[in-house]
Phi, psi and omega in degrees: 000132181296134182280137176225116187296148176303126181293338183267013189297338178254018186264079176056027181265336185214125172289148176237135185243142178287136173278105178060222183261022178269176179267002180268138174250143178240151176293146180308324176242125175249157182253119175262141184257023183303309176248160170080357180238015177269194184281352175277006177235150177299123178311323186285333174288320175299317176299318176302317179297312183289322173301309183300316178305307179302318182299323185275003178093006177282107187254004183242119179248119186249128182227174170216167184299323183259018179286139175105165175235111354288173178310139178088347188285328174299317173297315183293316180287331175292324178295326176292316181295315179305310183296324181278329190239324188248359182307314182301338182252017185310314188287352174271347192254151171249115171247121183238153177211169186219168171213138184169322186263172187300129180229324175217159186300156172100175183282356183249013190254018175191173173082223198224020175292152179307313181307304186291318183294317182281327172299321182297316182300315184296319179293322181297315178299321177298312176304315186278341181075033181245158180264345177198159167251160180280316176232134179238124186251146155281117191282339174194155182286148180255110182295346184244359176246131178307141179294331183303318179293316180293313182293326172304322176293319176298318185299313179300321181302312179297304183294341174277350183080009180273350173214146180273321180228163177241147185216165173229155182221143177058031177263142175292170179307313184294313179297324177288320170298321176294321178283333174292322184290316181295324176292326174299318181292328177282348178087009174237083187300139173300131180280322194190155181242141175241099178249159172289142177196135176197171181304337178252009177221086194249027186299331184291346183280347184262061173108328188290317181297324175296317178294320179298318178293316179301318176281356184070033182253155179271177179217122175242116188266139176248167185054041176292348174255018176045060180050034176096353179298322181264051168223181179279003188294328188244017187289337180248321180195189176251099182302146183301328185263007185282168180291323177302331184267343188238343191245152179279351184274350182210130186260153174296327177299316176299320180293315178299318179303318186262011184299313181295327177294309182301324179295319175298314178291327175300324181297323176296315175306310181301325183288332181272356181079026181233153168287166175301321180297309179304318180292320175299323175290319178297324176295310184302332182262007183293332178276128180297346180285341180272121189278313188204153177248139180259124181247156166251166179208133175257359180206161174303313182300318177300310178307310181302312176301319181289318185297332179303350181306325188296341181264004182290161182284154174297152179279139172276155177303329180294315179300312178302318179299319180295318178298314177301319180291319182293316188290327181289346187294000000 
């Protein structure tokens, strides 16, 4: 069946926030394709999630060259769905991808050299069937390549028309300030930073958010649910089909260790009329310097439940203090 987007998708369903001092707005909730969009998942399930996300006002789909099983399959599958369902809506979408982690064998298949970064962008565009992405990121800093080279590659990507904006991910506050200075001098200011952030992973509060504000950059956070720890998934046990039982990104031991914390946080969420996941997402976006939160979804229902966080109540000072006390234990 030909996809026709919901005509009411912009009718007060999703807030849109300006990214730093740029002219670009992002949805408060963006959809990440890190998990659940590779060849190990049914294509039609991925299609259903993407369609429903757009109908809910989620206009930003975030990828990377090595997303999916095998590497590259998330971009390829997204490209198939895009061509069939979303091509007519291209100018309503923000599509981002990244280069930095291992992608192909040999010395030119990862990190931040000009050769790797620009070759990776060309490969990503081919997999997705696009002539440009809206945001192209350096996925991680390269300790052995000068920032001038990596940032020069991002600048070239924008000037060539293959990306509209440039971003960075997983850079420290000091590295971010350095990268932002280089890009300003090149004439292509960095749009945004993508760091990990959640109630139990608060490293960006120690200088990075201030650095982003000083540089006029936005912030889109990934893993705001701590790989599922901040959901009701592990409140009782570790399900056999859960990420903790099947993925290298979260261990069963970690899920067991943090269960009591999750239960305590869940009690606060219930008092707010939210699920634990909804509260965790609302918490991550409480700071106005956070432009958007990236969520993953394995089903349409999970997507809908998480996007509902935008309708949650504002936090009281007492609630924030309770959360801080629990997390500090």
